[in-house]
N, C-alpha and C positions, 0 to 999 in steps of 0.2 A: 504494500500500500504506500502511496506517495505521501510524503510529509508536506502538509498544507499549512503548517504554522507560520505565522509572520510575526515580526516584532510588535505589530499593533494589536494582535489578538493571539495569545498563546493558550496552551491547555491550562495554564495556571490561573487564567481569568481574563477579563476584559482589560483593555488599555485604560490608563488614566484619562486619556482624551475622551473616551466614551462617557465616563462618569462626569467629567468636567462639562462636556457638552450638554448632558442631561440636566445637570445642576443649573447651568446658566439658562438653558431653555425654560426650565420650570420656573426659575426666578423671574424671567422676562414675562412669562405668561401671567404670573401672579401680579406683577407690577402693572401690566396692561389691564388686567381685570380690576385692580384697585383704582387706577387712574380713570377708568371709564365708569366707575361707581357700580360695577357689576357685583362687587363683593364689599363687605364692610371691612374696616380696619382690623377688627378682631378675627374675622375669617382669613384675611390676608396674612395675619401674623401666624395663625395656626397652620396655614398652608406652607408658609415660609419655613417654619420649624420642621415640618414634614419634609420639605425639599432639602433641608440641611442634612437629612439622613443620607442623602447621596454623597455627602462629603466623606462618610466612613469608608465606603468601597473605593472612593477616589484616592484617599490617603493610603489605603491598603494596597491598591494597585500600583501606586507610585513607589511604595516601599518594596514591593515584589520586583518591580521592573529595575529599580536602582539598587537593589540589595542593601537596603538601609541598615545602618549600624544601630545597635541597641540604644545609643544616645539619641539618634534621630527618631527612632520609634517612640521613645519616652517623650521627646519634645512634641511630636505629632499628636500623641494622645493627650498631653496637657493642653495644647492649643485647641484641639477639638472640643475637649470638655469645657474649656473657658469660652469658646465660641458659642456652644450651645447655651451655656449659662448667660452669656451676653444677650443673645436673641430672645431667650425665654424671659430674662429679667426686663428687657426693653418692652416686650409684648405685655407682660403683666403690669409694668409701670404705666404704659400708655392706656391700657384698658381701665385700670383703676382711676387714673386721672380723668379720662373721658366720661366715666360712668358714675363717679361719686364726687360729692362735695368734700374735698380734702383741704386741710390747712396745717400750718405749723410743722411739728415734728414728723407727722405722718407723711407729708410731702417730701421732707428730707429723707425719710426712710425709703420711700419708693424710688427716689432719685438714686439711691445707693444700689438698687437691684441690678441695673445694667452696668453700674460703675465698678462694683467689686470684681466681676469677671475680667474687666480690662486690666485690673491690677494683677490678676492671675496670668494673663497673657504676657505682661511685662516680666513677671517673675519667671515664666516658662522660658522666655527668650534668654534672660540672664542666666538661668540654670543651664540652658543648653551651652552657652558660651563658657561656663565654668566646667561642665562635664566633658565637652568635646576636646579630645586630645589631639586631633588632627588640626594643625595650624592652618592649612589651606582651607579646610571646611569652615573653620571659625572665621577666617578672612572673608570667605564668600558670604557668610551670614551677615557679618558686620557691614560689608559693602552693600548688600541688598537692602539692609535696614537704613543705611545712610542715603542711598538713592531714593528709597521710598519716602523718607523724611524730607528730603529736598523737594520731591514732588508735592508733598502735602503743603510745605511752606510756600512754594511757588503758587500753587492753586489757591491756597488760603489768602495770600497777599493780593493776588490778582482779583479774586472774587470780592475781597474786602473793599478794594478801591472801586470796583464796579458797583457794589452795594452802596458805598458812601455817596457816589454820584447818582444814585437811584436808577441805575440801569438794569439791575437784577434784583430779585426778591431776597429777603433775609433767609439764611439757612442756619440751622442750629449747629452749635459747635460739636455735638456728638458725631457728626458726619466725618470728623477727622479720623476716627478709628476705621470705619469701613474703607475710606479712601486710602489710608495708610496700608491696610491689609492687602487691598487690591494692588497697590503700588509695590508692596513687598513681593507678591507673587509674580508680577510682571517683571520686576528687576531680576528675580531668580531665573525666570524663563529667558529673559534677554541674555543673561550670562551663559545659560546652558546652550542657547542657539549659537552664540558666538564662540563657544568652546572654551570659555574662561573658567 
């Protein structure tokens, strides 16, 4: 029998690109449904948490394909757990804020729901840098993080001036985390494509 396995799809499972495509397609559909008011914010958040389930096989497929070290596997698990906590905390906080009359310490407490997982993400990255023994891999992570931070700063400054001159609407500062995370992924992909 002829061997029909390809790098994109092996007997070990589907490619990370398959799972990434499904995740982004699902997210785009959810955003489109929300923007057209076909679904409520609560339903959108529930669907988005469900779509985040696609990140689990995405990460596992990436680990299989790249033969991830135990340090990277722990980092991925920590980031996944913190990401789920962030989205869940954000969804709960928004739902409580939109549906109940809240004030004082309760509002402060619900603001912490999505904030605390971001601290876990920062800790996970710091822990990775401490645990990773390979200097090149540490360098790549630091470089990707700095590239992503530069992107967030550039976008934030540009948007801030556009907002100041009333050319664009105000956006909440918590968007920094998703933009930074996307930038981190794009920076890592860019370095991989360039063979760095």
